[in-house]
C-alpha positions in Angstrom: 233.8 120.2 110.7 231.9 117.0 110.1 231.9 115.8 113.7 231.1 117.9 116.7 234.4 118.3 118.5 234.6 117.2 122.1 235.4 119.9 124.5 234.9 118.3 127.9 234.5 114.9 129.7 233.0 114.4 133.2 231.3 112.2 135.7 228.1 112.9 137.7 229.2 112.5 141.3 226.6 111.6 143.9 227.1 115.0 145.6 225.9 116.7 142.3 222.5 115.1 142.7 219.5 116.7 144.5 216.8 115.2 146.6 215.1 113.8 143.5 218.2 111.7 142.8 219.3 113.4 139.5 222.0 115.9 138.8 220.9 119.4 139.9 220.7 122.1 137.3 223.6 124.1 138.9 226.0 121.3 137.8 224.8 121.4 134.2 225.9 125.0 134.2 229.2 124.0 135.8 230.0 121.5 133.1 228.9 123.8 130.2 230.8 126.8 131.6 234.0 124.8 132.0 233.6 123.4 128.5 233.1 126.9 127.1 236.7 127.9 128.0 237.8 125.4 125.3 235.6 126.8 122.5 237.9 129.7 121.3 241.1 127.7 121.4 239.3 125.0 119.4 237.7 127.2 116.7 240.2 130.0 116.3 242.7 130.7 119.1 242.9 131.8 122.7 241.5 135.1 124.1 245.1 136.1 124.8 245.9 135.7 121.1 242.8 137.6 120.2 243.7 140.4 122.6 247.3 140.6 121.3 246.4 140.6 117.6 243.2 142.7 117.6 242.9 144.4 121.0 239.6 142.6 121.6 238.2 139.4 123.1 234.8 137.9 123.4 232.2 137.9 126.3 229.2 135.6 126.7 226.2 137.9 126.2 223.6 135.2 126.4 223.4 131.5 127.5 220.4 129.3 127.2 220.2 125.8 128.7 217.7 123.2 127.5 217.3 120.2 129.8 216.3 117.1 127.9 216.9 114.0 130.1 218.0 113.5 133.7 221.5 112.4 134.6 222.2 110.1 137.6 225.2 109.6 139.9 227.9 107.6 138.1 226.8 108.7 134.6 229.7 109.6 132.3 229.3 112.6 130.0 230.9 114.3 127.0 230.3 117.9 126.0 230.7 118.7 122.3 230.3 121.9 120.5 229.4 123.3 117.1 229.3 126.9 115.7 225.7 127.6 114.6 225.8 131.3 113.6 228.3 134.1 112.6 227.1 137.7 112.7 228.8 141.0 112.4 229.8 141.4 116.1 228.9 138.0 117.5 228.6 134.3 116.9 226.6 131.5 118.5 227.9 128.1 119.7 225.8 125.2 120.7 227.2 122.7 123.3 225.6 119.3 123.8 225.9 117.1 126.9 225.9 113.5 125.8 225.8 110.3 127.8 229.0 108.3 127.1 227.4 104.9 127.0 224.2 105.7 125.0 225.2 108.9 123.0 221.9 110.3 124.1 221.7 114.1 124.4 220.8 115.1 128.0 221.1 118.9 127.7 222.1 121.7 125.3 223.6 125.1 125.9 223.4 127.8 123.4 225.8 130.7 124.0 226.1 134.0 122.1 229.7 135.3 122.2 230.1 139.1 121.4 233.3 140.6 120.4 234.3 143.2 123.0 236.8 146.0 123.2 237.9 146.2 126.8 239.2 149.8 126.5 235.9 151.2 125.2 233.8 148.7 127.1 231.7 148.3 123.9 231.0 145.6 121.4 233.3 145.4 118.4 233.1 144.2 114.8 234.4 140.6 114.3 237.9 140.8 112.7 237.8 139.7 109.1 240.6 137.1 109.8 238.4 135.4 112.4 235.3 135.6 110.2 237.1 134.0 107.3 238.0 131.0 109.5 234.6 130.7 111.3 232.1 131.1 108.4 232.9 127.7 106.7 232.5 126.0 110.1 228.9 127.0 110.7 226.7 123.9 111.2 223.0 123.5 111.9 222.3 122.5 115.5 220.7 119.1 116.1 219.8 117.3 119.3 
């Protein structure tokens, strides 16, 4: 994947802003979490497909937000995503929140997705079929 695929668009509404006049941190989480629901369908397939084919799905084990520049009411944003690591039982995605007009990165969100067996309630190895698709898509994160 040469270009980071877009997974969400949004607008900073005035009611998202705090007493300092910029978007409050809770709303960054809101946008990144909503965007995260599009990650698996984009890179491999839905959780329903994963459950049906392999009896597993993924869970977010870790999420780290980096705040870079403030956003103000009326700002339009895009969230894009790249795959930055593939492990044995997990992979890492990095989402970036970009300003539509300037392309400037306002925040990043790094999430570790762990393959999970809901019956045993334990982590599971990544299926080889998924690994084969994901490995060539790994890209180095940039801000």
